C-alpha positions, 0 to 999 in steps of 0.5 A: 816196651823198651827194656834195654839198655838197662840203667844202673839205677834200675838194676840197683833198685831191683838188687836192693829190693831182693836183698831186703826180701832175703834174695831169690831162692828159685825161678819163677820168683815168689814176688808176692812173698817178697812184696809182703816182706819189703813194701807196704802193699796189699795185693787183691785179686779180682776177676774181670778187673775194672774201675767199677769192680775196684770201687765195689770192693772198697764200698763193701769195706765201707770205704767210698772212693770214686775213680774216673772211668768205669768200663775199661778192663784192666790187667792191674791197678795201683792205689796209694794213700798215706804211705800204703797202697793196694795193687789190684790184679785181674784174677782172670788172667793167667799166672804168667800175666799176673806175675808181670802185672804185679811186677809192673804195678810194684815198679810204678810204686817204687819209682814214682812213689817210694823213691820220690818220698825218700828223696823228699825226706833226704832234702826236706826232712822227715816232717815233709811226710805230713805234707806228702800224706796230705795231713797239712799244707806245705810251708812257704819254705817247703814250697820253694825248696820243692820247686828248686829241687823238682820234688812233687810234694802234693799228696799221691792218692792214686794213679789216674787212668793213662791219658792226655791230649798234649804230646808232653803228656803222652811222652811223660806216660810213655816214659813212666811205662818204660821205666815201670816195664824196665824195673819189672823185667829186672825184678822177675828176670834179671838181664844179667842172669838171662844173658848168662843162661843164654851164653851157657846154652850155646857158644855161638848163635844167630840173632834169630836162634838167640831170640827163640832160645831166650823166649823159651828161657823167659817163659819156662824158667822165669814165668813171663807171659809169651808176648812180654818174653818175645819182646824182651828176647829180641832185645836181649838177642840184639845185645848179645849178637849185635842183631840179625845179619843180612843172610839170617834176615833172608833166611839163608843161615 
């Protein structure tokens, strides 16, 4: 996961999200409530989450949808259709894991679904929604315009299981995951706030001291899972201290 440097675009998206939701009143944030206020997403907790479990959930509600793959254990899954979606979360995970999974899947929804739809509407008009939702095929003019504008006007039904054999396919997956991780972190533990907390804790810290303190702040205040907190802490410490000195790397300071 590569969280830093944070792009202005990502921080703007996160700031806009929380502004629409009424802001953050405390940390860890109540992301589920904010989503209910801002986005057309339903959140579903299922224990031992797999594609098969998600299919069964839909079948119980008389909706029959078949995904590729059955056995893979999932932390989360996003399914979107005609402007609304479901985020499935593994209810067996810890609350910290569930928080980050939710933030990650919501970030996919915002970056890969909401933002492109807004761009398409801006360039092609509101009527393009019918094409995006699969209600009608695109006109010749819409096809040409979408190619020129690099907008995908194919209906976005769900996110497929990550895979692909070519380097370009793997690269696009990595890029999508990095963007989702970056926005997820900015939603639940904004870099500016975490760095401010770090600076207020100590005037001067070594890189490794900063890593330790940052990881504690990220887990205890912001509710991140330990593995994510440690990775994010290292990158925050790098940004704050410039990285480990030779002496600290040798354990001599």
